[in-house]
PQR file of N, CA, C, O and H, with PARSE charges and radii, in Angstrom:
ATOM      1  N   MET A   1      50.814   8.536 -21.287 -0.4000 1.5000
ATOM      2  CA  MET A   1      50.237   7.795 -20.223 -0.0000 2.0000
ATOM      3  C   MET A   1      51.513   7.745 -19.156  0.5500 1.7000
ATOM      4  O   MET A   1      52.694   7.876 -19.478 -0.5500 1.4000
ATOM      5  N   LYS A   2      51.072   7.557 -17.991 -0.4000 1.5000
ATOM      6  CA  LYS A   2      51.975   7.355 -16.861 -0.0000 2.0000
ATOM      7  C   LYS A   2      51.696   6.190 -16.055  0.5500 1.7000
ATOM      8  O   LYS A   2      50.553   5.780 -15.850 -0.5500 1.4000
ATOM      9  H   LYS A   2      50.112   7.451 -17.729  0.4000 1.0000
ATOM     10  N   ILE A   3      52.805   5.628 -15.573 -0.4000 1.5000
ATOM     11  CA  ILE A   3      52.656   4.379 -14.647 -0.0000 2.0000
ATOM     12  C   ILE A   3      53.210   4.670 -13.405  0.5500 1.7000
ATOM     13  O   ILE A   3      54.023   5.579 -13.239 -0.5500 1.4000
ATOM     14  H   ILE A   3      53.733   5.961 -15.739  0.4000 1.0000
ATOM     15  N   LYS A   4      52.754   3.846 -12.418 -0.4000 1.5000
ATOM     16  CA  LYS A   4      53.410   3.912 -11.098 -0.0000 2.0000
ATOM     17  C   LYS A   4      54.033   2.688 -10.938  0.5500 1.7000
ATOM     18  O   LYS A   4      53.334   1.695 -11.141 -0.5500 1.4000
ATOM     19  H   LYS A   4      52.094   3.107 -12.552  0.4000 1.0000
ATOM     20  N   ILE A   5      55.340   2.512 -10.580 -0.4000 1.5000
ATOM     21  CA  ILE A   5      56.261   1.434 -10.332 -0.0000 2.0000
ATOM     22  C   ILE A   5      55.848   0.674  -8.898  0.5500 1.7000
ATOM     23  O   ILE A   5      56.192   1.176  -7.828 -0.5500 1.4000
ATOM     24  H   ILE A   5      55.908   3.319 -10.415  0.4000 1.0000
ATOM     25  N   THR A   6      55.133  -0.495  -8.952 -0.4000 1.5000
ATOM     26  CA  THR A   6      54.703  -1.304  -7.744 -0.0000 2.0000
ATOM     27  C   THR A   6      55.521  -2.467  -7.377  0.5500 1.7000
ATOM     28  O   THR A   6      55.076  -3.193  -6.488 -0.5500 1.4000
ATOM     29  H   THR A   6      54.854  -0.903  -9.821  0.4000 1.0000
ATOM     30  N   SER A   7      56.720  -2.776  -7.955 -0.4000 1.5000
ATOM     31  CA  SER A   7      57.627  -3.751  -7.563 -0.0000 2.0000
ATOM     32  C   SER A   7      58.988  -3.476  -8.004  0.5500 1.7000
ATOM     33  O   SER A   7      59.154  -2.754  -8.988 -0.5500 1.4000
ATOM     34  H   SER A   7      57.081  -2.186  -8.677  0.4000 1.0000
ATOM     35  N   GLU A   8      60.004  -3.986  -7.364 -0.4000 1.5000
ATOM     36  CA  GLU A   8      61.452  -3.947  -7.696 -0.0000 2.0000
ATOM     37  C   GLU A   8      61.718  -4.788  -9.028  0.5500 1.7000
ATOM     38  O   GLU A   8      61.493  -5.994  -9.140 -0.5500 1.4000
ATOM     39  H   GLU A   8      59.870  -4.572  -6.565  0.4000 1.0000
ATOM     40  N   LEU A   9      62.291  -3.858 -10.125 -0.4000 1.5000
ATOM     41  CA  LEU A   9      62.432  -4.519 -11.423 -0.0000 2.0000
ATOM     42  C   LEU A   9      63.646  -5.192 -11.420  0.5500 1.7000
ATOM     43  O   LEU A   9      64.448  -4.619 -10.681 -0.5500 1.4000
ATOM     44  H   LEU A   9      62.473  -2.879 -10.034  0.4000 1.0000
ATOM     45  N   PRO A  10      64.094  -6.181 -11.955 -0.5600 1.5000
ATOM     46  CA  PRO A  10      65.241  -7.086 -11.893  0.2800 2.0000
ATOM     47  C   PRO A  10      66.410  -6.397 -13.085  0.5500 1.7000
ATOM     48  O   PRO A  10      66.812  -7.045 -14.051 -0.5500 1.4000
ATOM     49  N   VAL A  11      66.802  -5.078 -12.802 -0.4000 1.5000
ATOM     50  CA  VAL A  11      67.646  -4.447 -13.676 -0.0000 2.0000
ATOM     51  C   VAL A  11      68.923  -3.777 -12.792  0.5500 1.7000
ATOM     52  O   VAL A  11      68.864  -3.605 -11.575 -0.5500 1.4000
ATOM     53  H   VAL A  11      66.476  -4.552 -12.018  0.4000 1.0000
ATOM     54  N   ALA A  12      69.916  -3.483 -13.508 -0.4000 1.5000
ATOM     55  CA  ALA A  12      71.012  -2.755 -12.674 -0.0000 2.0000
ATOM     56  C   ALA A  12      70.471  -1.714 -11.789  0.5500 1.7000
ATOM     57  O   ALA A  12      69.498  -1.040 -12.127 -0.5500 1.4000
ATOM     58  H   ALA A  12      69.964  -3.623 -14.497  0.4000 1.0000
ATOM     59  N   SER A  13      71.121  -1.554 -10.575 -0.4000 1.5000
ATOM     60  CA  SER A  13      70.677  -0.693  -9.583 -0.0000 2.0000
ATOM     61  C   SER A  13      70.673   0.974 -10.183  0.5500 1.7000
ATOM     62  O   SER A  13      69.904   1.832  -9.748 -0.5500 1.4000
ATOM     63  H   SER A  13      71.911  -2.102 -10.300  0.4000 1.0000
ATOM     64  N   GLU A  14      71.607   1.186 -11.168 -0.4000 1.5000
ATOM     65  CA  GLU A  14      71.630   2.572 -11.665 -0.0000 2.0000
ATOM     66  C   GLU A  14      70.608   2.988 -12.617  0.5500 1.7000
ATOM     67  O   GLU A  14      70.451   4.144 -13.010 -0.5500 1.4000
ATOM     68  H   GLU A  14      72.231   0.489 -11.521  0.4000 1.0000
ATOM     69  N   VAL A  15      69.899   1.934 -12.976 -0.4000 1.5000
ATOM     70  CA  VAL A  15      68.715   2.195 -13.877 -0.0000 2.0000
ATOM     71  C   VAL A  15      67.355   1.760 -13.400  0.5500 1.7000
ATOM     72  O   VAL A  15      66.340   1.743 -14.096 -0.5500 1.4000
ATOM     73  H   VAL A  15      70.026   0.995 -12.656  0.4000 1.0000
ATOM     74  N   ARG A  16      67.448   1.417 -12.156 -0.4000 1.5000
ATOM     75  CA  ARG A  16      66.212   0.817 -11.542 -0.0000 2.0000
ATOM     76  C   ARG A  16      65.336   1.847 -11.053  0.5500 1.7000
ATOM     77  O   ARG A  16      65.639   2.619 -10.143 -0.5500 1.4000
ATOM     78  H   ARG A  16      68.273   1.431 -11.591  0.4000 1.0000
ATOM     79  N   PRO A  17      64.182   1.843 -11.710 -0.5600 1.5000
ATOM     80  CA  PRO A  17      63.035   2.897 -11.178  0.2800 2.0000
ATOM     81  C   PRO A  17      62.785   2.656  -9.730  0.5500 1.7000
ATOM     82  O   PRO A  17      63.001   1.552  -9.231 -0.5500 1.4000
ATOM     83  N   ARG A  18      62.326   3.685  -9.034 -0.4000 1.5000
ATOM     84  CA  ARG A  18      62.078   3.754  -7.622 -0.0000 2.0000
ATOM     85  C   ARG A  18      60.476   3.126  -7.360  0.5500 1.7000
ATOM     86  O   ARG A  18      59.502   3.636  -7.915 -0.5500 1.4000
ATOM     87  H   ARG A  18      62.151   4.582  -9.439  0.4000 1.0000
ATOM     88  N   ILE A  19      60.383   2.134  -6.576 -0.4000 1.5000
ATOM     89  CA  ILE A  19      59.005   1.684  -6.122 -0.0000 2.0000
ATOM     90  C   ILE A  19      58.125   2.817  -5.715  0.5500 1.7000
ATOM     91  O   ILE A  19      58.492   3.500  -4.759 -0.5500 1.4000
ATOM     92  H   ILE A  19      61.174   1.721  -6.125  0.4000 1.0000
ATOM     93  N   GLY A  20      57.116   3.072  -6.266 -0.4000 1.5000
ATOM     94  CA  GLY A  20      56.106   3.999  -5.814 -0.0000 2.0000
ATOM     95  C   GLY A  20      56.349   5.293  -6.715  0.5500 1.7000
ATOM     96  O   GLY A  20      55.546   6.226  -6.715 -0.5500 1.4000
ATOM     97  H   GLY A  20      56.818   2.517  -7.042  0.4000 1.0000
ATOM     98  N   GLY A  21      57.381   5.286  -7.397 -0.4000 1.5000
ATOM     99  CA  GLY A  21      57.699   6.447  -8.578 -0.0000 2.0000
ATOM    100  C   GLY A  21      56.766   6.381  -9.665  0.5500 1.7000
ATOM    101  O   GLY A  21      56.249   5.347 -10.090 -0.5500 1.4000
ATOM    102  H   GLY A  21      58.034   4.528  -7.397  0.4000 1.0000
ATOM    103  N   THR A  22      56.576   7.579 -10.103 -0.4000 1.5000
ATOM    104  CA  THR A  22      55.676   7.814 -11.465 -0.0000 2.0000
ATOM    105  C   THR A  22      56.649   8.161 -12.632  0.5500 1.7000
ATOM    106  O   THR A  22      57.585   8.960 -12.590 -0.5500 1.4000
ATOM    107  H   THR A  22      56.996   8.419  -9.758  0.4000 1.0000
ATOM    108  N   TYR A  23      56.256   7.436 -13.628 -0.4000 1.5000
ATOM    109  CA  TYR A  23      57.030   7.529 -14.856 -0.0000 2.0000
ATOM    110  C   TYR A  23      56.225   7.717 -16.103  0.5500 1.7000
ATOM    111  O   TYR A  23      55.119   7.188 -16.209 -0.5500 1.4000
ATOM    112  H   TYR A  23      55.496   6.788 -13.662  0.4000 1.0000
ATOM    113  N   GLU A  24      56.744   8.451 -17.046 -0.4000 1.5000
ATOM    114  CA  GLU A  24      55.946   8.881 -18.294 -0.0000 2.0000
ATOM    115  C   GLU A  24      56.351   7.611 -19.204  0.5500 1.7000
ATOM    116  O   GLU A  24      57.527   7.249 -19.160 -0.5500 1.4000
ATOM    117  H   GLU A  24      57.643   8.881 -16.960  0.4000 1.0000
ATOM    118  N   VAL A  25      55.447   6.920 -20.019 -0.4000 1.5000
ATOM    119  CA  VAL A  25      55.513   5.953 -20.590 -0.0000 2.0000
ATOM    120  C   VAL A  25      56.154   6.442 -21.980  0.5500 1.7000
ATOM    121  O   VAL A  25      55.400   7.141 -22.656 -0.5500 1.4000
ATOM    122  H   VAL A  25      54.492   7.214 -20.055  0.4000 1.0000
ATOM    123  N   VAL A  26      57.376   6.195 -22.489 -0.4000 1.5000
ATOM    124  CA  VAL A  26      57.814   6.573 -23.831 -0.0000 2.0000
ATOM    125  C   VAL A  26      57.472   5.671 -25.149  0.5500 1.7000
ATOM    126  O   VAL A  26      57.515   6.031 -26.326 -0.5500 1.4000
ATOM    127  H   VAL A  26      57.988   5.627 -21.940  0.4000 1.0000
ATOM    128  N   GLY A  27      57.130   4.436 -24.632 -0.4000 1.5000
ATOM    129  CA  GLY A  27      56.895   3.515 -25.719 -0.0000 2.0000
ATOM    130  C   GLY A  27      56.318   2.349 -25.296  0.5500 1.7000
ATOM    131  O   GLY A  27      56.400   2.192 -24.078 -0.5500 1.4000
ATOM    132  H   GLY A  27      57.095   4.144 -23.676  0.4000 1.0000
ATOM    133  N   GLN A  28      55.680   1.351 -25.986 -0.4000 1.5000
ATOM    134  CA  GLN A  28      55.067   0.135 -25.531 -0.0000 2.0000
ATOM    135  C   GLN A  28      55.247  -0.896 -26.734  0.5500 1.7000
ATOM    136  O   GLN A  28      55.281  -0.550 -27.915 -0.5500 1.4000
ATOM    137  H   GLN A  28      55.613   1.479 -26.976  0.4000 1.0000
ATOM    138  N   GLN A  29      55.351  -2.122 -26.308 -0.4000 1.5000
ATOM    139  CA  GLN A  29      55.499  -3.433 -27.083 -0.0000 2.0000
ATOM    140  C   GLN A  29      54.883  -4.509 -26.885  0.5500 1.7000
ATOM    141  O   GLN A  29      55.057  -5.049 -25.793 -0.5500 1.4000
ATOM    142  H   GLN A  29      55.324  -2.403 -25.348  0.4000 1.0000
ATOM    143  N   PRO A  30      54.048  -5.099 -27.799 -0.5600 1.5000
ATOM    144  CA  PRO A  30      53.397  -6.378 -27.191  0.2800 2.0000
ATOM    145  C   PRO A  30      54.320  -7.398 -26.988  0.5500 1.7000
ATOM    146  O   PRO A  30      55.272  -7.529 -27.757 -0.5500 1.4000
ATOM    147  N   ASN A  31      54.123  -8.232 -25.915 -0.4000 1.5000
ATOM    148  CA  ASN A  31      54.945  -9.245 -25.534 -0.0000 2.0000
ATOM    149  C   ASN A  31      54.107 -10.380 -25.016  0.5500 1.7000
ATOM    150  O   ASN A  31      53.786 -10.541 -23.839 -0.5500 1.4000
ATOM    151  H   ASN A  31      53.350  -8.126 -25.290  0.4000 1.0000
ATOM    152  N   GLY A  32      53.785 -11.165 -26.058 -0.4000 1.5000
ATOM    153  CA  GLY A  32      52.945 -12.503 -25.812 -0.0000 2.0000
ATOM    154  C   GLY A  32      51.560 -11.913 -25.600  0.5500 1.7000
ATOM    155  O   GLY A  32      51.078 -11.214 -26.491 -0.5500 1.4000
ATOM    156  H   GLY A  32      54.046 -11.034 -27.015  0.4000 1.0000
ATOM    157  N   ASN A  33      50.970 -12.122 -24.613 -0.4000 1.5000
ATOM    158  CA  ASN A  33      49.539 -11.766 -24.166 -0.0000 2.0000
ATOM    159  C   ASN A  33      49.500 -10.507 -23.423  0.5500 1.7000
ATOM    160  O   ASN A  33      48.435 -10.104 -22.956 -0.5500 1.4000
ATOM    161  H   ASN A  33      51.362 -12.690 -23.890  0.4000 1.0000
ATOM    162  N   ARG A  34      50.642  -9.831 -23.277 -0.4000 1.5000
ATOM    163  CA  ARG A  34      50.802  -8.650 -22.436 -0.0000 2.0000
ATOM    164  C   ARG A  34      51.649  -7.621 -23.182  0.5500 1.7000
ATOM    165  O   ARG A  34      52.359  -7.859 -24.159 -0.5500 1.4000
ATOM    166  H   ARG A  34      51.507 -10.158 -23.657  0.4000 1.0000
ATOM    167  N   THR A  35      51.483  -6.507 -22.613 -0.4000 1.5000
ATOM    168  CA  THR A  35      52.299  -5.296 -23.225 -0.0000 2.0000
ATOM    169  C   THR A  35      53.430  -4.808 -22.212  0.5500 1.7000
ATOM    170  O   THR A  35      53.314  -4.605 -21.003 -0.5500 1.4000
ATOM    171  H   THR A  35      50.906  -6.313 -21.820  0.4000 1.0000
ATOM    172  N   MET A  36      54.511  -4.679 -22.991 -0.4000 1.5000
ATOM    173  CA  MET A  36      55.597  -4.033 -22.123 -0.0000 2.0000
ATOM    174  C   MET A  36      55.713  -2.692 -22.150  0.5500 1.7000
ATOM    175  O   MET A  36      55.844  -2.222 -23.280 -0.5500 1.4000
ATOM    176  H   MET A  36      54.605  -4.844 -23.973  0.4000 1.0000
ATOM    177  N   TYR A  37      55.704  -1.776 -21.065 -0.4000 1.5000
ATOM    178  CA  TYR A  37      55.947  -0.375 -21.294 -0.0000 2.0000
ATOM    179  C   TYR A  37      57.469   0.016 -21.053  0.5500 1.7000
ATOM    180  O   TYR A  37      58.292  -0.629 -20.403 -0.5500 1.4000
ATOM    181  H   TYR A  37      55.597  -2.158 -20.147  0.4000 1.0000
ATOM    182  N   PHE A  38      57.641   1.110 -21.663 -0.4000 1.5000
ATOM    183  CA  PHE A  38      59.004   1.552 -21.640 -0.0000 2.0000
ATOM    184  C   PHE A  38      59.216   2.997 -21.060  0.5500 1.7000
ATOM    185  O   PHE A  38      58.597   3.932 -21.568 -0.5500 1.4000
ATOM    186  H   PHE A  38      56.973   1.635 -22.191  0.4000 1.0000
ATOM    187  N   ILE A  39      59.990   3.183 -20.113 -0.4000 1.5000
ATOM    188  CA  ILE A  39      60.142   4.595 -19.338 -0.0000 2.0000
ATOM    189  C   ILE A  39      61.681   4.876 -19.423  0.5500 1.7000
ATOM    190  O   ILE A  39      62.469   3.969 -19.692 -0.5500 1.4000
ATOM    191  H   ILE A  39      60.492   2.424 -19.700  0.4000 1.0000
ATOM    192  N   MET A  40      62.052   6.063 -19.204 -0.4000 1.5000
ATOM    193  CA  MET A  40      63.323   6.593 -19.005 -0.0000 2.0000
ATOM    194  C   MET A  40      63.798   6.689 -17.747  0.5500 1.7000
ATOM    195  O   MET A  40      63.292   7.520 -16.992 -0.5500 1.4000
ATOM    196  H   MET A  40      61.413   6.800 -18.985  0.4000 1.0000
ATOM    197  N   VAL A  41      64.751   5.934 -17.349 -0.4000 1.5000
ATOM    198  CA  VAL A  41      65.305   6.188 -16.086 -0.0000 2.0000
ATOM    199  C   VAL A  41      66.800   6.902 -16.190  0.5500 1.7000
ATOM    200  O   VAL A  41      67.768   6.223 -16.534 -0.5500 1.4000
ATOM    201  H   VAL A  41      65.162   5.259 -17.962  0.4000 1.0000
ATOM    202  N   GLY A  42      66.914   8.102 -15.920 -0.4000 1.5000
ATOM    203  CA  GLY A  42      68.291   8.622 -16.418 -0.0000 2.0000
ATOM    204  C   GLY A  42      68.322   8.616 -17.813  0.5500 1.7000
ATOM    205  O   GLY A  42      67.340   9.087 -18.387 -0.5500 1.4000
ATOM    206  H   GLY A  42      66.129   8.653 -15.640  0.4000 1.0000
ATOM    207  N   SER A  43      69.292   8.158 -18.510 -0.4000 1.5000
ATOM    208  CA  SER A  43      69.493   8.155 -19.979 -0.0000 2.0000
ATOM    209  C   SER A  43      69.155   6.815 -20.647  0.5500 1.7000
ATOM    210  O   SER A  43      69.266   6.525 -21.838 -0.5500 1.4000
ATOM    211  H   SER A  43      70.090   7.775 -18.044  0.4000 1.0000
ATOM    212  N   ALA A  44      68.702   6.025 -19.582 -0.4000 1.5000
ATOM    213  CA  ALA A  44      68.370   4.511 -20.457 -0.0000 2.0000
ATOM    214  C   ALA A  44      66.930   4.170 -20.343  0.5500 1.7000
ATOM    215  O   ALA A  44      66.232   4.536 -19.398 -0.5500 1.4000
ATOM    216  H   ALA A  44      68.613   6.260 -18.614  0.4000 1.0000
ATOM    217  N   GLN A  45      66.527   3.481 -21.303 -0.4000 1.5000
ATOM    218  CA  GLN A  45      65.135   2.979 -21.484 -0.0000 2.0000
ATOM    219  C   GLN A  45      64.882   1.761 -20.772  0.5500 1.7000
ATOM    220  O   GLN A  45      65.660   0.815 -20.894 -0.5500 1.4000
ATOM    221  H   GLN A  45      67.095   3.183 -22.071  0.4000 1.0000
ATOM    222  N   VAL A  46      63.833   1.694 -20.015 -0.4000 1.5000
ATOM    223  CA  VAL A  46      63.773   0.389 -19.250 -0.0000 2.0000
ATOM    224  C   VAL A  46      62.398  -0.130 -19.475  0.5500 1.7000
ATOM    225  O   VAL A  46      61.423   0.617 -19.555 -0.5500 1.4000
ATOM    226  H   VAL A  46      63.201   2.463 -19.916  0.4000 1.0000
ATOM    227  N   GLY A  47      62.332  -1.528 -19.585 -0.4000 1.5000
ATOM    228  CA  GLY A  47      61.010  -2.175 -19.751 -0.0000 2.0000
ATOM    229  C   GLY A  47      60.505  -2.502 -18.487  0.5500 1.7000
ATOM    230  O   GLY A  47      61.180  -2.801 -17.502 -0.5500 1.4000
ATOM    231  H   GLY A  47      63.124  -2.136 -19.521  0.4000 1.0000
ATOM    232  N   VAL A  48      59.175  -2.423 -18.566 -0.4000 1.5000
ATOM    233  CA  VAL A  48      58.208  -2.634 -17.360 -0.0000 2.0000
ATOM    234  C   VAL A  48      57.135  -3.348 -17.867  0.5500 1.7000
ATOM    235  O   VAL A  48      56.391  -2.939 -18.759 -0.5500 1.4000
ATOM    236  H   VAL A  48      58.627  -2.180 -19.366  0.4000 1.0000
ATOM    237  N   PHE A  49      57.044  -4.547 -17.229 -0.4000 1.5000
ATOM    238  CA  PHE A  49      55.845  -5.458 -17.451 -0.0000 2.0000
ATOM    239  C   PHE A  49      54.528  -4.954 -16.463  0.5500 1.7000
ATOM    240  O   PHE A  49      54.659  -4.411 -15.366 -0.5500 1.4000
ATOM    241  H   PHE A  49      57.648  -4.879 -16.504  0.4000 1.0000
ATOM    242  N   PRO A  50      53.307  -5.258 -17.099 -0.5600 1.5000
ATOM    243  CA  PRO A  50      51.996  -4.849 -16.523  0.2800 2.0000
ATOM    244  C   PRO A  50      52.014  -5.213 -14.862  0.5500 1.7000
ATOM    245  O   PRO A  50      51.525  -4.489 -13.995 -0.5500 1.4000
ATOM    246  N   ASN A  51      52.709  -6.533 -14.628 -0.4000 1.5000
ATOM    247  CA  ASN A  51      52.560  -6.821 -13.178 -0.0000 2.0000
ATOM    248  C   ASN A  51      53.597  -6.213 -12.283  0.5500 1.7000
ATOM    249  O   ASN A  51      53.683  -6.503 -11.090 -0.5500 1.4000
ATOM    250  H   ASN A  51      53.106  -7.121 -15.332  0.4000 1.0000
ATOM    251  N   GLU A  52      54.383  -5.360 -12.897 -0.4000 1.5000
ATOM    252  CA  GLU A  52      55.371  -4.568 -12.004 -0.0000 2.0000
ATOM    253  C   GLU A  52      54.839  -3.018 -11.878  0.5500 1.7000
ATOM    254  O   GLU A  52      55.451  -2.204 -11.185 -0.5500 1.4000
ATOM    255  H   GLU A  52      54.313  -5.125 -13.866  0.4000 1.0000
ATOM    256  N   CYS A  53      53.825  -2.730 -12.498 -0.4000 1.5000
ATOM    257  CA  CYS A  53      53.299  -1.239 -12.259 -0.0000 2.0000
ATOM    258  C   CYS A  53      51.673  -1.268 -12.259  0.5500 1.7000
ATOM    259  O   CYS A  53      50.960  -2.269 -12.327 -0.5500 1.4000
ATOM    260  H   CYS A  53      53.329  -3.391 -13.060  0.4000 1.0000
ATOM    261  N   GLU A  54      51.284   0.068 -12.167 -0.4000 1.5000
ATOM    262  CA  GLU A  54      49.936   0.133 -12.445 -0.0000 2.0000
ATOM    263  C   GLU A  54      49.665   1.442 -13.314  0.5500 1.7000
ATOM    264  O   GLU A  54      50.274   2.477 -13.042 -0.5500 1.4000
ATOM    265  H   GLU A  54      51.864   0.881 -12.112  0.4000 1.0000
ATOM    266  N   LYS A  55      48.725   1.390 -14.385 -0.4000 1.5000
ATOM    267  CA  LYS A  55      48.505   2.629 -15.032 -0.0000 2.0000
ATOM    268  C   LYS A  55      47.836   3.613 -14.274  0.5500 1.7000
ATOM    269  O   LYS A  55      46.889   3.313 -13.547 -0.5500 1.4000
ATOM    270  H   LYS A  55      48.230   0.549 -14.606  0.4000 1.0000
ATOM    271  N   LEU A  56      48.310   4.910 -14.406 -0.4000 1.5000
ATOM    272  CA  LEU A  56      47.531   6.069 -13.510 -0.0000 2.0000
ATOM    273  C   LEU A  56      46.394   6.429 -14.410  0.5500 1.7000
ATOM    274  O   LEU A  56      46.564   6.184 -15.604 -0.5500 1.4000
ATOM    275  H   LEU A  56      49.079   5.154 -14.997  0.4000 1.0000
ATOM    276  N   PRO A  57      45.364   6.920 -14.073 -0.5600 1.5000
ATOM    277  CA  PRO A  57      44.216   7.701 -14.564  0.2800 2.0000
ATOM    278  C   PRO A  57      44.774   8.770 -14.884  0.5500 1.7000
ATOM    279  O   PRO A  57      45.709   9.285 -14.272 -0.5500 1.4000
ATOM    280  N   GLU A  58      44.103   9.304 -16.134 -0.4000 1.5000
ATOM    281  CA  GLU A  58      44.641  10.728 -16.774 -0.0000 2.0000
ATOM    282  C   GLU A  58      44.841  11.803 -15.624  0.5500 1.7000
ATOM    283  O   GLU A  58      45.876  12.452 -15.474 -0.5500 1.4000
ATOM    284  H   GLU A  58      43.343   8.886 -16.631  0.4000 1.0000
ATOM    285  N   GLU A  59      43.709  11.902 -14.836 -0.4000 1.5000
ATOM    286  CA  GLU A  59      43.604  13.117 -13.838 -0.0000 2.0000
ATOM    287  C   GLU A  59      44.670  12.708 -12.759  0.5500 1.7000
ATOM    288  O   GLU A  59      45.334  13.663 -12.354 -0.5500 1.4000
ATOM    289  H   GLU A  59      42.868  11.375 -14.957  0.4000 1.0000
ATOM    290  N   GLU A  60      44.932  11.644 -12.281 -0.4000 1.5000
ATOM    291  CA  GLU A  60      46.142  11.418 -11.514 -0.0000 2.0000
ATOM    292  C   GLU A  60      47.328  11.620 -12.167  0.5500 1.7000
ATOM    293  O   GLU A  60      48.315  11.973 -11.522 -0.5500 1.4000
ATOM    294  H   GLU A  60      44.393  10.869 -12.610  0.4000 1.0000
ATOM    295  N   ALA A  61      47.378  11.451 -13.333 -0.4000 1.5000
ATOM    296  CA  ALA A  61      48.707  11.596 -14.036 -0.0000 2.0000
ATOM    297  C   ALA A  61      49.161  13.034 -14.224  0.5500 1.7000
ATOM    298  O   ALA A  61      50.328  13.334 -14.478 -0.5500 1.4000
ATOM    299  H   ALA A  61      46.576  11.164 -13.857  0.4000 1.0000
ATOM    300  N   GLY A  62      47.992  14.059 -14.060 -0.4000 1.5000
ATOM    301  CA  GLY A  62      48.229  15.339 -14.456 -0.0000 2.0000
ATOM    302  C   GLY A  62      47.656  15.969 -15.595  0.5500 1.7000
ATOM    303  O   GLY A  62      47.681  17.162 -15.897 -0.5500 1.4000
ATOM    304  H   GLY A  62      47.044  13.816 -13.854  0.4000 1.0000
ATOM    305  N   GLY A  63      47.065  14.878 -16.267 -0.4000 1.5000
ATOM    306  CA  GLY A  63      46.352  15.189 -17.667 -0.0000 2.0000
ATOM    307  C   GLY A  63      47.196  15.875 -18.588  0.5500 1.7000
ATOM    308  O   GLY A  63      46.636  16.562 -19.442 -0.5500 1.4000
ATOM    309  H   GLY A  63      47.045  13.909 -16.022  0.4000 1.0000
ATOM    310  N   ASP A  64      48.390  15.820 -18.573 -0.4000 1.5000
ATOM    311  CA  ASP A  64      49.245  16.486 -19.531 -0.0000 2.0000
ATOM    312  C   ASP A  64      49.566  15.809 -20.815  0.5500 1.7000
ATOM    313  O   ASP A  64      50.339  16.387 -21.578 -0.5500 1.4000
ATOM    314  H   ASP A  64      48.845  15.263 -17.878  0.4000 1.0000
ATOM    315  N   GLU A  65      49.028  14.563 -21.176 -0.4000 1.5000
ATOM    316  CA  GLU A  65      49.290  13.589 -22.170 -0.0000 2.0000
ATOM    317  C   GLU A  65      48.524  14.359 -23.606  0.5500 1.7000
ATOM    318  O   GLU A  65      48.548  13.791 -24.698 -0.5500 1.4000
ATOM    319  H   GLU A  65      48.399  14.093 -20.556  0.4000 1.0000
TER
END
């Protein structure tokens, strides 16, 4: 699954994903009543909440999952 970042994440600038950038989800974890998605930015794993991104449809994500 891929996600598109829609807002600036409150993380260090060197691991902050680019707004509008598309990233492969490498893991998921339930967090209360929502799921946190994990992506890789450089060599760091970064957590992204659903309100900070949008899930991309398979065809838009390249369909390579």
